[in-house]
Rosetta silent file (secondary structure, phi, psi, omega in degrees, C-alpha in Angstrom):
SEQUENCE: XXXXXXXXXXXXXXXXXXXXXXXXXXXXXXXXXXXXXXXXXXXXXXXXXXXXXXXXXXXXXXXXXXXXXXXXXXXXXXXXXXXXXXXXXXXXXXXXXXXXXXXXXXXXXXXXXXXXXXXXXXXXXXXXXXXXXXXXXXXXXXXXXXXXXXXXXXXXXXXXXXXXXXXXXXXXXXXXXXXXXXXXXXXXXXXXXXXXXXXXXXXXXXXXXXXXXXXXXXXXXXXXXXXXXXXXXXXXXXXXXXXXXXXXXXXXXXXXXXXXXXXXXXXXXXXXXXXXXXXXXXXXXXXXXXXXXXXXXXXXXXXXXXXXXXXXXXXXXXXXXXXXXXXXXXXXXXXXXXXXXXXXXXXXXXXXXXXX
SCORE:     score description
SCORE:     0.000 S_00000001
   1 L     0.000   38.248  173.390   15.386  128.854  326.111 S_00000001
   2 L    53.752   51.265  174.317   14.148  125.536  327.524 S_00000001
   3 L    63.456   30.825 -179.549   15.456  123.267  324.744 S_00000001
   4 L  -110.703  161.489 -179.343   13.889  125.382  321.993 S_00000001
   5 L   -75.253  166.535 -177.749   15.284  126.641  318.691 S_00000001
   6 L   -67.945  -23.687 -179.966   16.529  130.176  318.176 S_00000001
   7 L   -95.589    4.768  174.591   13.466  131.044  316.048 S_00000001
   8 L   -59.932  132.400 -176.911   10.974  129.776  318.649 S_00000001
   9 E   -86.144  112.281 -179.807    8.576  132.643  319.400 S_00000001
  10 E   -92.785  121.845  176.353    8.675  133.518  323.095 S_00000001
  11 E   -94.903  -29.296 -175.910    5.597  135.346  324.383 S_00000001
  12 E  -153.942  131.084 -177.685    6.466  135.194  328.057 S_00000001
  13 E   -87.293  -27.520 -175.129    9.699  134.189  329.790 S_00000001
  14 L  -149.215  101.536   -0.047    8.306  133.576  333.294 S_00000001
  15 L   -72.486  158.648 -171.733    6.335  131.392  333.208 S_00000001
  16 E   -74.033  124.768  177.654    7.663  130.204  329.874 S_00000001
  17 E  -143.383  136.650  178.429    5.215  130.476  326.974 S_00000001
  18 E   175.976 -179.408 -176.513    5.795  130.462  323.246 S_00000001
  19 E  -164.662 -163.856 -171.199    5.388  128.540  320.044 S_00000001
  20 L   -77.993  129.622  174.689    6.106  127.779  316.431 S_00000001
  21 L   -64.334  146.215 -172.645    6.864  130.645  314.012 S_00000001
  22 H   -57.741  -36.667 -177.282    4.267  130.687  311.188 S_00000001
  23 H   -66.419  -16.122  178.760    6.749  129.940  308.416 S_00000001
  24 H  -103.108   -1.034 -173.013    7.559  126.616  310.127 S_00000001
  25 L   -58.583  -47.687 -177.098    3.981  125.674  310.935 S_00000001
  26 L  -101.663   19.548 -175.190    3.399  123.441  307.894 S_00000001
  27 L   -65.913  -36.464 -178.713    7.045  122.492  307.454 S_00000001
  28 L  -146.952  157.413 -178.686    6.575  118.875  308.586 S_00000001
  29 L   -63.988  -45.865  175.721    3.720  116.566  309.536 S_00000001
  30 L   -97.376  127.830  179.241    5.081  116.099  313.050 S_00000001
  31 L   -74.860  121.805  178.775    6.114  119.294  314.812 S_00000001
  32 L   -57.067  145.522 -178.181    9.647  118.877  316.184 S_00000001
  33 H   -57.919  -34.038 -174.508    9.836  118.996  319.969 S_00000001
  34 H   -77.739   -0.090  174.948   12.263  121.918  319.904 S_00000001
  35 H  -130.322    2.134 -179.742    9.706  124.163  318.193 S_00000001
  36 L   -70.003  138.856 -173.349    6.470  122.706  319.639 S_00000001
  37 L   -63.227  152.818  176.611    4.448  125.289  321.542 S_00000001
  38 E  -125.069  125.887  171.751    4.558  125.580  325.336 S_00000001
  39 L  -118.868  113.970 -177.742    1.670  126.848  327.447 S_00000001
  40 L  -124.524  144.097  172.865    2.639  127.224  331.108 S_00000001
  41 L  -109.941   -6.532 -179.504    0.884  128.789  334.081 S_00000001
  42 L  -155.303  176.264  177.768    3.782  128.183  336.479 S_00000001
  43 L   -66.080  152.432  175.661    7.429  127.153  336.526 S_00000001
  44 L   -64.300  122.904 -177.485    8.345  123.683  335.315 S_00000001
  45 L   -73.324  149.600  173.562    8.320  121.501  338.448 S_00000001
  46 L   -85.711  121.989 -175.493   11.365  119.453  339.472 S_00000001
  47 L  -118.175  126.244  174.633   10.296  115.799  339.480 S_00000001
  48 L   -83.100  106.440 -175.664   12.297  112.947  341.052 S_00000001
  49 L   -64.339  -28.179 -177.643   11.745  110.127  338.557 S_00000001
  50 L   -70.011  -30.579 -177.174   12.885  107.492  341.038 S_00000001
  51 L  -110.238    0.297 -177.525   10.155  108.318  343.539 S_00000001
  52 L   -58.454  136.475  177.632    7.462  109.586  341.173 S_00000001
  53 L  -139.716  134.147  172.902    4.026  108.051  341.785 S_00000001
  54 E  -101.394  124.889  178.136    0.720  108.502  339.984 S_00000001
  55 E  -103.445  144.249  174.711   -2.312  107.939  342.200 S_00000001
  56 E  -122.136  118.271 -170.137   -5.772  106.957  340.974 S_00000001
  57 E  -145.064 -172.768 -179.632   -8.419  107.627  343.591 S_00000001
  58 E    93.405 -134.127 -174.276  -11.960  108.806  344.240 S_00000001
  59 L   -84.173   65.596  178.406  -14.947  106.783  343.051 S_00000001
  60 L  -130.391  155.524  179.315  -12.981  103.628  342.287 S_00000001
  61 L   -86.563  -21.890 -177.714  -13.066  100.188  343.917 S_00000001
  62 L  -134.856   88.286  176.955   -9.279   99.714  343.851 S_00000001
  63 L   -56.621  145.625 -175.994   -7.205  102.873  344.385 S_00000001
  64 E  -121.771  150.158  169.067   -3.850  102.717  342.615 S_00000001
  65 E  -132.715  108.216 -169.672   -0.351  104.064  343.216 S_00000001
  66 E  -114.428  130.023  173.362    1.691  103.564  340.057 S_00000001
  67 L   -86.244  172.404  175.791    5.396  104.127  339.488 S_00000001
  68 H   -62.791  -34.853  177.639    6.887  104.859  336.090 S_00000001
  69 H   -64.635  -38.960  177.325    8.007  101.220  335.942 S_00000001
  70 H   -60.673  -40.033 -175.880    4.423  100.103  336.528 S_00000001
  71 H   -78.883  -27.339 -174.128    3.228  102.221  333.645 S_00000001
  72 H   -99.750   -1.802  179.761    5.987  101.360  331.183 S_00000001
  73 L   -70.279   91.349 -173.698    6.122   97.577  331.678 S_00000001
  74 E   -57.721  128.276  172.727    5.023   96.736  328.139 S_00000001
  75 L    79.037   -8.221 -177.043    2.469   93.962  327.869 S_00000001
  76 L   -85.921  -52.271 -177.931    2.377   93.122  331.565 S_00000001
  77 L  -124.373  -43.018 -179.173   -0.421   95.274  332.919 S_00000001
  78 E  -126.836  122.151  178.626   -1.111   98.111  330.524 S_00000001
  79 L   -69.264  139.132  178.464   -0.612   97.788  326.776 S_00000001
  80 E   -86.616  151.826 -178.710    1.390  100.612  325.238 S_00000001
  81 E  -144.892  149.389  172.694    0.090  102.633  322.325 S_00000001
  82 E  -116.976  144.059 -176.397    1.302  105.359  319.977 S_00000001
  83 E  -152.301  137.474  174.184   -1.020  107.970  318.485 S_00000001
  84 E   -91.064  128.112  178.573   -0.660  111.127  316.409 S_00000001
  85 E  -149.257  139.267  173.867   -2.691  114.025  317.772 S_00000001
  86 E   -85.570  140.642  170.469   -2.589  117.784  317.390 S_00000001
  87 E  -112.218  141.184  176.694   -2.703  119.956  320.486 S_00000001
  88 E  -143.468  133.386  174.211   -3.951  123.529  320.356 S_00000001
  89 L   -69.060  141.556  179.570   -4.355  126.127  323.071 S_00000001
  90 L   -61.151  -21.383 -179.292   -7.900  127.481  323.302 S_00000001
  91 L   -93.203    7.671  179.257   -6.424  130.984  322.955 S_00000001
  92 L   -59.663  142.003 -178.052   -4.691  130.375  319.641 S_00000001
  93 L    68.517   22.203  178.038   -5.314  133.215  317.133 S_00000001
  94 H   -64.409  -27.833 -177.058   -6.385  135.554  319.947 S_00000001
  95 H   -57.820  -33.118  179.755   -4.441  138.386  318.309 S_00000001
  96 H   -69.780  -41.491  179.119   -7.107  138.678  315.613 S_00000001
  97 H   -65.658  -28.348  179.453   -9.949  139.019  318.127 S_00000001
  98 L   -68.570  -16.307  176.440   -7.997  141.746  319.885 S_00000001
  99 L   -70.784  -18.178  178.951   -8.393  143.906  316.766 S_00000001
 100 L   -88.105  -37.065  179.875  -12.092  144.196  317.675 S_00000001
 101 L  -166.160  154.001 -179.407  -11.626  145.045  321.357 S_00000001
 102 L   -61.369  148.112  175.154   -8.926  144.713  324.020 S_00000001
 103 L  -127.004   80.939 -175.398   -8.475  141.331  325.731 S_00000001
 104 L   -73.172  151.421  173.579   -6.593  142.194  328.933 S_00000001
 105 L    79.430    8.555 -179.496   -4.952  139.620  331.155 S_00000001
 106 L  -125.152  153.121  173.150   -4.498  136.964  328.467 S_00000001
 107 L   -69.148  130.180 -176.874   -1.571  135.820  326.345 S_00000001
 108 L   -93.472   82.355  178.473   -2.009  137.317  322.895 S_00000001
 109 L   -71.934  144.848  164.816   -1.253  134.319  320.716 S_00000001
 110 L   -93.087 -112.436  178.021   -1.018  134.592  316.950 S_00000001
 111 L  -109.246   15.835 -171.844   -0.829  131.115  315.345 S_00000001
 112 L   -73.926  -24.503 -165.897    1.999  129.798  317.544 S_00000001
 113 L   -91.103   55.571  178.126   -0.060  127.726  319.996 S_00000001
 114 E  -152.738  146.515  176.779   -0.594  124.582  317.944 S_00000001
 115 E  -163.437  158.939 -177.956    1.478  121.498  317.126 S_00000001
 116 E  -123.277  125.432 -175.776    1.137  117.931  315.887 S_00000001
 117 E  -141.029  160.628  170.182    3.047  115.109  317.592 S_00000001
 118 E   -97.072  120.225 -177.302    3.183  111.352  317.994 S_00000001
 119 E  -104.891  141.347  177.573    2.477  110.525  321.630 S_00000001
 120 E  -125.773  141.168  179.344    3.337  107.235  323.301 S_00000001
 121 E   171.264 -152.628  179.236    2.025  105.802  326.536 S_00000001
 122 E  -114.455  154.839  179.914   -0.773  103.737  328.040 S_00000001
 123 E   -71.170  131.615  173.930   -4.498  104.131  327.602 S_00000001
 124 H   -57.722  -36.148 -179.133   -6.220  106.042  330.379 S_00000001
 125 H   -59.227  -40.457  179.917   -9.125  103.606  329.927 S_00000001
 126 H   -64.432  -41.248 -179.954   -6.925  100.634  330.905 S_00000001
 127 H   -66.174  -40.470  179.723   -5.745  102.380  334.065 S_00000001
 128 H   -66.710  -38.432  177.563   -9.299  103.298  335.029 S_00000001
 129 H   -65.102  -38.956  178.362  -10.500   99.752  334.500 S_00000001
 130 H   -64.222  -27.499  178.754   -7.680   98.465  336.701 S_00000001
 131 L   -84.828   -5.376  177.119   -8.897  100.864  339.393 S_00000001
 132 L    78.269   44.053  177.063  -12.415   99.471  339.148 S_00000001
 133 L   -74.502  142.025  173.472  -14.317  102.420  337.715 S_00000001
 134 L   -72.358  104.742 -168.003  -18.063  101.931  337.172 S_00000001
 135 L   -67.163  -21.889 -177.036  -17.951  102.014  333.380 S_00000001
 136 L  -101.274    8.770 -176.155  -21.589  102.968  332.858 S_00000001
 137 L   -84.316  153.739  175.128  -21.709  105.794  335.375 S_00000001
 138 L   -88.052   74.935 -175.074  -22.111  109.503  334.540 S_00000001
 139 L  -113.651  175.706  176.750  -18.807  110.415  336.153 S_00000001
 140 E  -129.142  148.190  179.546  -15.904  112.760  335.519 S_00000001
 141 E  -112.471  112.691 -177.166  -12.174  112.085  335.550 S_00000001
 142 E   -98.132  147.508 -179.914  -10.172  114.910  337.115 S_00000001
 143 E  -123.247  145.023  176.491   -6.430  115.448  336.695 S_00000001
 144 E  -134.203  127.684  179.412   -3.985  117.287  338.904 S_00000001
 145 E   -93.504 -176.448  179.328   -0.470  118.226  337.893 S_00000001
 146 E   -99.470   -1.317 -178.714    2.613  119.078  339.926 S_00000001
 147 E   -87.274  117.525 -176.868    2.889  122.676  338.692 S_00000001
 148 E   -96.697  122.789  179.177    1.746  125.055  341.410 S_00000001
 149 E   -87.544  105.572 -171.357    0.425  128.428  340.269 S_00000001
 150 L   -60.900  -35.796 -178.322    1.613  130.760  343.026 S_00000001
 151 L   -64.490  -27.023  179.766   -0.894  133.512  342.211 S_00000001
 152 L  -105.805   -8.731 -174.515   -3.725  131.043  342.835 S_00000001
 153 L    49.528   48.426 -175.022   -1.909  128.850  345.393 S_00000001
 154 E  -149.039  142.003  173.476   -3.307  125.907  343.475 S_00000001
 155 E   -72.948  145.894  179.200   -1.979  123.045  341.377 S_00000001
 156 E   -69.042  138.177  179.783   -3.011  123.130  337.733 S_00000001
 157 E  -158.229  179.151  179.245   -5.867  120.761  336.971 S_00000001
 158 E   179.114 -177.759 -179.216   -8.945  119.991  334.935 S_00000001
 159 E  -151.399  164.402  174.230  -11.294  117.172  334.043 S_00000001
 160 E  -135.159  155.461  175.645  -13.035  115.336  331.224 S_00000001
 161 E   -63.377  151.136  179.716  -16.221  113.263  331.225 S_00000001
 162 H   -57.448  -34.784 -179.513  -15.736  109.551  331.863 S_00000001
 163 H   -59.905  -37.340  177.422  -17.054  108.781  328.378 S_00000001
 164 H   -72.933  -37.418  179.507  -14.082  110.646  326.857 S_00000001
 165 H   -64.544  -26.969 -176.480  -11.649  109.006  329.274 S_00000001
 166 L  -100.552    7.138 -171.044  -12.882  105.570  328.178 S_00000001
 167 L   -78.963    3.863  174.930  -13.062  106.172  324.430 S_00000001
 168 L    85.657    4.677 -179.519   -9.865  104.265  323.720 S_00000001
 169 L  -122.736  -26.126 -178.853   -7.817  107.253  322.558 S_00000001
 170 L   -69.019  127.870 -173.188   -7.013  109.337  325.638 S_00000001
 171 E  -111.973  151.173  159.451   -3.426  108.596  326.677 S_00000001
 172 E   -99.879  100.002 -167.911   -1.212  108.860  329.698 S_00000001
 173 E   -96.548  136.910  174.130    1.802  109.794  327.613 S_00000001
 174 E  -122.156   -1.045  174.801    5.459  109.489  328.538 S_00000001
 175 E  -131.611  155.181 -179.209    6.969  109.978  325.067 S_00000001
 176 E  -140.492  115.692 -176.397    6.683  112.695  322.435 S_00000001
 177 L    54.125   40.935  171.360    7.855  112.093  318.876 S_00000001
 178 L    85.297    2.709  178.552    9.705  108.963  319.964 S_00000001
 179 E  -128.859  160.615  177.146   11.666  110.368  322.904 S_00000001
 180 E   -54.799  145.224  179.298   10.852  110.820  326.611 S_00000001
 181 L   -49.754  127.665  172.701    8.672  113.842  327.281 S_00000001
 182 L   -65.440  155.104 -179.124   10.822  116.973  327.502 S_00000001
 183 H   -52.571  -43.963 -176.965   10.514  118.821  330.832 S_00000001
 184 H   -67.996  -15.598 -177.042    8.511  121.705  329.328 S_00000001
 185 H  -108.242   13.923  168.638    6.000  119.246  327.885 S_00000001
 186 L   114.289   10.576 -179.762    5.180  117.383  331.078 S_00000001
 187 L   -50.495  130.451   12.487    7.993  114.972  331.959 S_00000001
 188 L   -97.316   -9.733 -173.186    7.544  112.337  333.209 S_00000001
 189 L  -151.306  137.754  174.846    3.823  111.926  332.399 S_00000001
 190 E  -139.328  158.802  169.991    1.009  113.950  330.902 S_00000001
 191 E   -83.106  142.577  168.412   -2.524  113.377  329.767 S_00000001
 192 E  -122.994  108.590  179.837   -3.186  113.689  326.032 S_00000001
 193 L  -101.533   93.248 -171.506   -6.892  114.265  325.393 S_00000001
 194 L   -67.826  139.537  179.055   -7.033  114.180  321.581 S_00000001
 195 L    83.599   -0.506 -178.699   -9.416  116.533  319.840 S_00000001
 196 E  -115.735  163.586 -179.706   -9.877  118.693  322.959 S_00000001
 197 L   -58.002  148.235 -175.383   -8.379  122.016  324.028 S_00000001
 198 H   -58.816  -27.293 -178.202   -4.818  121.763  325.298 S_00000001
 199 H   -61.296  -23.188  179.861   -5.771  122.798  328.841 S_00000001
 200 H   -83.044  -13.820  178.322   -7.345  119.383  329.413 S_00000001
 201 L   -89.809   71.663 -171.465   -4.079  117.593  328.553 S_00000001
 202 L   -61.831  133.529 -179.811   -2.646  118.189  332.020 S_00000001
 203 L   -94.068  165.076  178.442    1.157  118.022  332.284 S_00000001
 204 L    49.744   47.998 -170.884    3.352  116.662  335.103 S_00000001
 205 E   -63.050  132.294 -179.927    0.420  114.452  336.067 S_00000001
 206 E  -123.881  -34.023 -176.897    0.331  113.354  339.712 S_00000001
 207 E  -135.311  141.955  168.582   -3.284  112.507  340.565 S_00000001
 208 E  -120.408  125.441 -177.265   -6.323  111.111  338.785 S_00000001
 209 E  -124.433  119.687  176.097   -9.571  111.517  340.719 S_00000001
 210 E   -88.940  127.343 -173.128  -12.835  109.921  339.604 S_00000001
 211 E  -147.530  171.166 -174.331  -15.748  112.016  340.822 S_00000001
 212 L   -94.083    9.033  179.582  -19.404  112.802  340.190 S_00000001
 213 L  -148.617  159.817  175.409  -18.891  116.384  338.961 S_00000001
 214 L   -58.810  160.353  178.799  -16.408  118.307  336.806 S_00000001
 215 L   -57.430  141.413  173.519  -13.199  119.488  338.461 S_00000001
 216 L   -96.282   14.324  175.218  -13.531  122.519  340.701 S_00000001
 217 L   -60.390  145.158 -178.307   -9.964  123.525  339.859 S_00000001
 218 H   -52.369  -38.385 -174.021   -9.661  127.211  338.949 S_00000001
 219 H   -79.167   -9.062  171.509   -8.550  126.342  335.408 S_00000001
 220 H  -102.018  -44.931 -172.256  -11.661  124.263  334.794 S_00000001
 221 H   -79.413  -23.554 -172.086  -14.231  126.153  336.830 S_00000001
 222 H  -130.203  -59.117 -166.496  -13.128  129.683  335.965 S_00000001
 223 H   -67.154  -53.124 -174.276  -10.247  130.302  333.566 S_00000001
 224 L   -95.021   71.417  177.356  -10.984  128.139  330.528 S_00000001
 225 E  -128.607  147.150  179.564  -14.614  129.048  329.958 S_00000001
 226 E  -107.544  142.287  179.134  -16.369  130.422  326.891 S_00000001
 227 L  -131.906  150.973  177.272  -19.068  133.116  326.949 S_00000001
 228 L   -61.381  165.250 -171.825  -21.327  134.587  324.249 S_00000001
 229 L   -67.772  -19.312 -179.427  -20.307  137.807  322.536 S_00000001
 230 L   -84.238   -5.917  179.651  -22.688  139.997  324.572 S_00000001
 231 L   -89.879  138.295  177.822  -20.956  139.069  327.853 S_00000001
 232 L  -122.518  172.048  178.225  -18.102  141.275  329.060 S_00000001
 233 L   -62.031  -24.830 -179.489  -15.613  141.118  331.921 S_00000001
 234 L   -83.430  -25.944 -175.882  -17.872  143.551  333.784 S_00000001
 235 L  -107.854   -0.151 -171.683  -21.111  141.560  333.320 S_00000001
 236 L   -66.458  139.676  168.135  -19.795  138.000  333.478 S_00000001
 237 L  -113.800  104.553 -170.828  -21.358  135.374  335.734 S_00000001
 238 H   -61.261  -25.186 -179.653  -18.665  132.708  335.892 S_00000001
 239 H   -71.416  -16.197 -174.885  -21.125  129.984  336.843 S_00000001
 240 H   -98.979   -1.234 -179.433  -22.934  130.415  333.512 S_00000001
 241 L   -76.097  161.993  177.501  -19.971  129.918  331.170 S_00000001
 242 E   -92.711  124.568  175.519  -19.362  126.849  329.040 S_00000001
 243 E   -67.428  126.989 -177.029  -16.422  124.674  330.108 S_00000001
 244 L   -70.992  139.779  179.740  -14.204  124.296  327.071 S_00000001
 245 L  -140.360  -99.400 -175.311  -13.767  120.789  325.701 S_00000001
 246 E   -65.152  139.270  175.104  -13.754  119.660  322.078 S_00000001
 247 L   -71.229  153.049  175.711  -11.792  121.762  319.606 S_00000001
 248 L   -95.722  170.838  177.124  -13.615  123.352  316.702 S_00000001
 249 L   -65.739  134.124 -176.546  -12.801  123.174  312.998 S_00000001
 250 E  -154.374  150.883  170.182   -9.912  125.480  312.159 S_00000001
 251 E  -138.307  148.731 -177.054   -7.305  126.183  309.530 S_00000001
 252 E  -132.325  133.020  173.174   -4.184  128.329  309.718 S_00000001
 253 E   -80.280  127.579  179.355   -2.067  129.848  306.991 S_00000001
 254 E   -96.832  -56.604 -176.115    1.581  129.152  307.687 S_00000001
 255 E  -138.129  151.506  174.205    3.609  130.529  304.787 S_00000001
 256 E  -129.975  117.279 -175.548    3.099  132.425  301.526 S_00000001
 257 E  -123.920  149.305  179.533    5.959  132.155  299.042 S_00000001
 258 E   -65.235  148.077  173.597    6.471  133.547  295.544 S_00000001
 259 E  -145.351  163.239 -179.016    5.904  131.283  292.558 S_00000001
 260 L   -57.064  116.399  178.045    5.913  131.830  288.800 S_00000001
 261 L    79.951    8.016 -179.005    2.899  134.011  288.094 S_00000001
 262 E   171.783 -137.905 -175.847    1.647  134.087  291.664 S_00000001
 263 E  -141.478  160.479  170.750    2.126  132.557  295.105 S_00000001
 264 E  -115.567  126.242 -179.184    2.051  129.242  296.969 S_00000001
 265 E  -109.213  130.116  179.165    0.083  129.227  300.223 S_00000001
 266 E  -125.779  149.136  178.608    0.715  126.496  302.809 S_00000001
 267 E  -167.649 -168.379 -179.877   -0.983  125.768  306.081 S_00000001
 268 E  -133.740  156.683  177.615   -2.545  123.255  308.460 S_00000001
 269 E  -143.268  147.415  176.710   -6.112  122.329  309.405 S_00000001
 270 E  -144.692  162.744 -170.174   -7.682  120.313  312.223 S_00000001
 271 L  -140.362   33.558  178.733  -11.241  119.404  313.173 S_00000001
 272 L    62.072 -119.867  179.947  -11.455  118.400  316.844 S_00000001
 273 L   -96.234    1.390  172.828  -12.970  114.911  316.958 S_00000001
 274 L   -97.230 -163.651 -177.605  -14.003  114.990  313.304 S_00000001
 275 L  -129.654  136.817  175.431  -11.742  114.878  310.247 S_00000001
 276 E   -69.408  128.476 -178.831  -10.662  117.638  307.879 S_00000001
 277 E  -104.151  -36.369 -170.202  -11.997  116.881  304.418 S_00000001
 278 E  -157.776  146.919  173.958  -11.123  119.922  302.314 S_00000001
 279 E  -131.870  142.614  176.518   -9.380  123.312  302.476 S_00000001
 280 E  -140.729  155.302 -177.131   -9.772  126.226  300.089 S_00000001
 281 E  -127.583  154.870  179.978   -8.273  129.688  299.765 S_00000001
 282 E  -135.237  144.796  176.318   -9.458  132.977  298.315 S_00000001
 283 L  -119.565   10.777 -177.871   -7.642  136.110  297.140 S_00000001
 284 L  -131.128   35.077  177.037  -10.717  138.209  296.314 S_00000001
 285 L    75.091   17.405  177.990  -12.568  138.501  299.611 S_00000001
 286 L    93.861    6.067  176.407  -14.371  135.196  299.247 S_00000001
 287 L   -67.843  -40.036  177.470  -15.954  135.792  295.846 S_00000001
 288 L  -135.776  154.282 -176.298  -14.096  132.799  294.438 S_00000001
 289 L  -131.207  147.747  176.181  -12.199  129.934  296.053 S_00000001
 290 E  -117.765  125.559  179.325   -9.371  127.626  295.010 S_00000001
 291 E   -68.930  139.837  179.092   -9.191  124.124  296.443 S_00000001
 292 L   -92.162  154.294  171.549   -5.938  123.209  298.176 S_00000001
 293 E   -81.495  129.485  177.776   -4.016  119.974  297.771 S_00000001
 294 E   -85.490  124.881 -172.684   -4.093  117.928  300.978 S_00000001
 295 L   -92.472  -11.428 -178.653   -0.548  116.826  301.797 S_00000001
 296 L  -129.989  152.853  175.714   -1.391  114.276  304.524 S_00000001
 297 L   -62.808  157.871  176.378   -3.915  111.436  304.823 S_00000001
 298 L   -61.683  140.926 -178.756   -7.127  112.097  306.725 S_00000001
 299 L  -144.334  135.660 -177.478   -6.680  111.695  310.475 S_00000001
 300 L   -64.934  -38.134 -174.419   -9.242  111.939  313.248 S_00000001
 301 L  -117.588  -23.635  178.007   -6.919  113.729  315.657 S_00000001
 302 L   -80.974  159.250  176.642   -3.839  114.753  313.693 S_00000001
 303 L   -79.305  168.692  172.049   -3.773  117.853  311.551 S_00000001
 304 E  -121.112  125.071  173.513   -3.662  117.878  307.740 S_00000001
 305 E   -80.478  152.911 -179.020   -1.196  120.089  305.955 S_00000001
 306 E  -143.225  163.090 -178.387   -2.340  121.694  302.704 S_00000001
 307 E  -148.513  135.643  178.300   -0.930  123.690  299.783 S_00000001
 308 E  -135.859  137.213  175.951   -2.562  125.920  297.166 S_00000001
 309 E  -104.439  127.095  179.657   -1.089  127.714  294.157 S_00000001
 310 E  -118.273  127.213  175.827   -2.733  131.016  293.193 S_00000001
 311 E   -90.374  114.819 -172.120   -2.031  132.810  289.905 S_00000001
 312 L  -138.811  149.715  174.311   -2.203  136.523  290.738 S_00000001
 313 L   -74.051  161.368  178.506   -1.056  139.853  289.293 S_00000001
 314 L   -60.628  149.023  177.126    1.596  141.828  291.205 S_00000001
 315 L   136.983 -177.669  178.188    0.459  143.853  294.166 S_00000001
 316 E   -83.523  141.322 -178.072   -0.892  143.634  297.708 S_00000001
 317 E  -148.758  150.310  172.912   -3.485  140.953  298.400 S_00000001
 318 E  -106.904  124.455  178.489   -5.326  139.429  301.362 S_00000001
 319 E   -98.804  130.765  175.203   -5.434  135.631  301.391 S_00000001
 320 E  -115.429  145.734  178.653   -8.279  133.928  303.258 S_00000001
 321 E  -132.863  144.595  174.866   -8.445  130.222  304.112 S_00000001
 322 E  -145.101  153.966  179.857  -11.259  127.997  305.348 S_00000001
 323 E  -118.159  160.850  173.509  -11.663  124.266  305.959 S_00000001
 324 E  -125.979  143.270  178.734  -14.525  121.796  305.657 S_00000001
 325 E  -110.258 -175.035 -174.731  -14.924  118.678  307.795 S_00000001
 326 L   -73.036   -5.210  172.421  -16.625  115.321  307.320 S_00000001
 327 L   -98.831   11.912 -178.059  -19.937  116.739  308.567 S_00000001
 328 L    61.809   26.835  175.363  -19.833  119.311  305.719 S_00000001
 329 L   -92.333  148.099  175.286  -19.313  122.046  308.302 S_00000001
 330 E  -129.980 -170.000 -172.474  -17.084  125.020  307.594 S_00000001
 331 L   -97.956  154.777  174.528  -15.794  128.045  309.482 S_00000001
 332 L   -64.719  147.847 -176.792  -17.443  131.393  310.251 S_00000001
 333 L   -76.380  -42.430 -169.237  -16.508  134.133  307.829 S_00000001
 334 L  -112.797  149.727  176.563  -16.073  137.080  310.186 S_00000001
 335 H   -62.175  -32.817 -179.239  -14.307  137.615  313.496 S_00000001
 336 H   -58.132  -28.658 -177.103  -17.415  139.313  314.864 S_00000001
 337 H   -72.559  -19.643 -176.372  -19.201  135.949  314.741 S_00000001
 338 L  -120.237    7.112 -178.623  -16.762  134.346  317.198 S_00000001
 339 L   -58.852  137.474  168.301  -15.843  137.305  319.429 S_00000001
 340 L  -152.055  151.261 -167.769  -15.753  136.609  323.182 S_00000001
 341 L   -69.589  -14.186  174.336  -14.124  138.633  325.921 S_00000001
 342 L   -90.814  -13.358  178.307  -11.655  135.841  326.811 S_00000001
 343 L    74.068   33.718 -177.579  -10.506  135.475  323.208 S_00000001
 344 L   -97.090  153.670  165.817  -11.070  131.728  323.006 S_00000001
 345 L    59.540   39.960  177.116  -11.785  129.369  320.106 S_00000001
 346 L   -71.023  111.494  175.935  -11.217  131.773  317.205 S_00000001
 347 L  -131.298   28.344  170.963  -11.961  129.784  314.056 S_00000001
 348 L   -64.871  164.286  175.706  -13.097  132.507  311.677 S_00000001
 349 L   -44.839  134.983  175.373  -11.533  132.456  308.212 S_00000001
 350 E   -85.955  129.902 -176.522   -7.806  132.942  308.646 S_00000001
 351 E  -124.076  132.220  179.650   -6.635  136.008  306.704 S_00000001
 352 E  -136.377  133.886  177.664   -3.050  137.004  305.922 S_00000001
 353 E   -86.828  144.607 -177.571   -1.843  139.888  303.778 S_00000001
 354 E  -146.395  161.039  174.655    0.871  139.225  301.205 S_00000001
 355 E  -110.989  125.400  178.263    2.751  140.907  298.376 S_00000001
 356 L   -90.699    0.000    0.000    2.744  139.201  294.982 S_00000001
């Protein structure tokens, strides 16, 4: 099962896709590699580490061809950095949106497609500067991996604006939670674009191309696009969709356990490029709310785990959770407010039924 635990939730065996069971979601601040979610569009490529080369090309003054030794030589050319960042698939929580209408052709994720890890590597900004990128230009940085999607006859790819590539946080990562990247997570090198949808953190990275427009790769130009709720698969104009980028504010209930006189609810929250400030839960349909205890310090890119104790009489109950960020923004109440035919970016209140 590709170095995963026995309780890892497998959604698809070929290509391999799956993630963290809900009861383990808030178990630790850093999600262990053996339970961290995997989103694949093709088989894991076989990479010869001895001959592996990353090229940097396009609108640069000095094209680069970098070996793993070039990238890992600490302090010589590129300073190494470690950073905690949560990754989340844009389709996480799609199962809830499917209760409103079918979402054919997509993986029906529950809450499995999210994880928090410490990534180690070199700053993408340093590599781009070494290649002589025009730092003030309105450019885009495209990525191409080594995983070939046979149905599309195309390598997986995507892009981010140059401003995000240069913000001092985007990494070319070769370690995950202190060990070399596991094969399923992009060995030997992946991009980590913190605060953005997981699709932009391209795995098995082989090429970086600086260009004057977003990537025309299928997974940027077509697949990972958001459309308003009135658009359907029959009426869609793919050129008019919004390319997904920054993650939205979201919270997820992980576990609900009995406690004296009630229950303890635990979960995680993240806020894209902002910071989670507060989480609260309700057991009466949102009439009243109970503030949760935040279990981790505030972090711009990492998630925050939370815990709330609710004193409740015996019986069936629906627990709802919502988060607030540092801009005093919160989440939409109803699924109808975030419905889209691709099932992306569901951040309505998370609701879970429980027995007290």
